[in-house]
N, C-alpha and C positions, 0 to 999 in steps of 0.2 A: 504494500500500500504506500502511495506517495506521502511523504511527510509534508504537512501543510506549512506554508511560508506566510508569516504574518507581517504586515506593515505596522511599524511601531515607531512612536516618537517619544523620546525621553531626553531630558536635559543632560548636560554634561556634569552630572553630580558624582562626587567621589565614590559613593556606594554603588553606582551602576557601572563604573569603569571596568571592573572585572567582566561583567556581562558583555559590554560593548567590545572589549578586547578579545572576546572569545575564550576567556579563561573558565567560564561557566557555560556548559553546553547541555543539550537535551537530545534524546533519541526520538522525542515525540513531535518536536516543532522546530522550525528554523525561523529566525528573526531577521527581518529586513529593516535596518534602522534608517529612518528618514530624518535628515537634519533640518531643524527649524531654528533660526536665530532671530530674535529671542524665542525661547520655547513657547511663550504664551501666544505667539502668532499661529500656532497649530490649534489652539482651543476653539476658535471660531469655525474652521472647516470641520472639526470633529463634532461639534455640537450641531451644526447646521446640515452637514452632509454625511456624517459618519465616514470621513475620508480615510480613516485608518482603522486597523483592527484593535490596536492598543495605543493609548495615548496618555501622557501626563496631563493632568487637568487641575486647575485651581478649584478648591472645594466649593467656593461660593458659585462659581460657574456651574459646577455639577448640581448643586442644590437647585439653582434656577432652571437648569436643563431638566431635572427630574420634575419640577413643578409644572413644566410645560410638556411633559410626557415624551421627552426625547429618548430614543431607544439606546440608552447607555446603562452600563452596570459598573458600580464602584468596586475597586479592590482596596482592602485596608493596608495599602503599601504607601508610606509617605515618601515623597521625593524631596520635598522642601518643607522645613519647619523652622520658625525663628520667632524670637521675641520682636514685637512690633514697635516699641517705643522710640527707637532710633529713626524711624521712617516718617517723621513729621518735622518740618523745618520752617523757619521764618527768616526774614531779612533783618538783621540786627541794626543795620544802618538807619532803619525807619522806626526805631524804638523797640522795646522789649515786649514780646508777646509770650504769655504762658498758656498752659492747657485750659485755664478757665477764662481766657480772654477772646475766644473765637466767635462768640455770638455777635452778629451784626457784621462779621468780617467776610471777605471774599477768599475762599479756600479752594485751591486747585487740586485736581486729582486726575490721573490719566483717564480712567473711566469710573463712574460712580459705583460700578458693580465689582471692582477689583476686590480680591480677598483681603489684601493688606488694608485697603480702605475700610472694609467692613469690620475688621478686627479693631483698627484704631478708633473708628466711630463708636464701636461698642465699648471700648475702654473709656473714651471721653464721656459718654453719657452715663454709663453705669458706675464708673469709679470716680469721676470728677464732676458729675452733675451738669454737663453741658447739654443745652437744648439744641439738638441737631437741626431742628426746623428753623432756628434763628440764624443759621449759617447760609451764606450765599455760595452755592457750589458751582464751580466752573470746571468743565470736563473737556477732554481732547479726543476721545475715541468712543465709538459705539459699543454697547454691551455685546458680549459674545452671543447671548441669547436674544434673537431678533424680536421676540414677542414682548420683551420688557419695555415699558414705556418710560423713557428717560426724560425727566422734567427739568434737568439742570440746564444752565447756560452753557452753550458750546463756544469754546474759544475760536477765534478767527483762524481760518486755514493758514497753516504755516507758522503759527505761533508756537514758541517753546515754553514749556511750563516753568523751567528754571529762569529763563530770561524774563518772563512775565513777573516772577517773584522779585528779581533784581530790579526791574523797572518800576516796581510799586503797583503793578496792575493786579497783583494778588497779595494778600496779607500773609498767607501761609500755604504750605503744600503738604499733602499726605502721599505716602508711597514712594518718596524719593529721598536720596541722600546727596550730599555734595561736599567736595573738598574746598569750596570757596570759603575763605575765612569770614565773609560777611554773613554767611548762612549758618544759623545756629539751631540746635534741637529745640523743638517746642517743649519737650519735657526736659527740665534743666539738667538732670543726670539720668539719661536713658537707662543705663545699665542698672543703677540702683533702684530706679522706679520699676523696671522690669522684674528685678529680684523680689521686690515687695509684692508686686502683682502675682508672681508665681506662688509665693507663700500664701497669699490670700485665696487664690483660685485653684492651685494645684494643677495647672494646665500649661503645657508647652504648646503654643499655637501652631496648628498645622496650616500650611498654605496649599501645597500641591500633593495630590495623590495620583492614582492611576485608574483609568476607566477602560473597559472593553465594550465592544458593540453588543447589544442585546442579542443579535443574531449569533455571534460567536458563543455567547454565554448559554444560549438555548440549545444550539446544535452540538457544541463541543465543550461541555463543562470540564472534561478531563484536561483539555488544552488550557482552559482558564486556570485551573489548579496548577498546571505545569508552569505557566507564565509567573504565577505568584511564587512558586518554588524557586524559579530561576532568580527572580528579584531578591528573594530572601537569602538565597545562597550567595549571590553577588555581594549583598551587604555584609554577610558574615566573612566573606573572603577579603573584603576591603579592610575589615578589622579596625574600624574607627569607633570604638566604644566611647560613649559619653554619658554623663548623668547630669540633668535629665537627658534622655535620648531625643535628639531633634527630629529623628526620622523613624518613629516607632512602626512596627508591623503588627497586624492583627486587630480584630475588631475591639477586643477588650482593652488593648493598649491605647487605642485611640478614642475610646468612648467619651471620656470627659471633655476632651478637646472638641470632638464633633458635637456633643450636646451644647457646648457654649457657642460655637459658631452658628449652629442652627438657631439658637435663641437670638443672637445678634442679627442674623439675616432676616428673621421674622419681625423683630423690633423695627428694623429699617425698611420694611415692606419690600425687600428684595425677593421674598417668597410669600405666597398668600397664606400659608399656615405652617405651623411647626411640624416637621417630621420627627419621628423617633429615629434613633441611630439605626435600629434594625431595618427601618423602612428603606434605608439607603442601599441595602445589599439585596442580592437574590439568594435562592436556596443554597447555591454553591459558595458564594463569597461570604455569606453570613457566618460560615463555619471556619473561615480562615483565621489562623492564629499563629 
């Protein structure tokens, strides 16, 4: 029997290097790696056209895709996780802005539906009491899920988010970092505030996981399990253990983080209702640990 060959998009993460280099192999499936730079450019064709068999995907994009019944299934394999507090900046030349000073301000973000944006807005409103409805949001890209109705102001074609911040056209920006000395973190000590947030919530925020097409999951659950095994083996071979683990594998290892981002996405009307964590998986992937 011919071995199926899957089209797959994964970012250039340390824990997938062994798989991409062919150091982790399978007798059941071949993987045809498709290069997308940046990786998030692959999310839109995956959501809208199921352009690949397997694809890295931001968790909020997946939640929105599920809400609109896109034929995708989640694997509990994290490709990117990070604390979010460092990804909010302002221009110090125009005065000091703190986390509680955003109401009434113009805040830029690549797309309103980015996962980093959802995490930071959730932190701002739930931990710092910021009224998100009192912020004027300026965006630069369409959502990956076409059905979402984006009510934000769209920046003029060709405008740069960082340059707009430097020019004073924006008061702050989410989802970006910069080495420009004029641009300072919105949270005065991002590492310390992230550490306090972790103690409070016990969550390491997940950004990107992996999805497969519903067709593959329905027709070849054995292949789906094999893809997960390969990803997990690649992570083990990379040998980059950390505590807390920024890229946990398994439903239970990700449950608290997924519960919180579901809450944030629902609060921000990115999804029409709260899913349970188990809702995000199918019969096969729900058992993966």
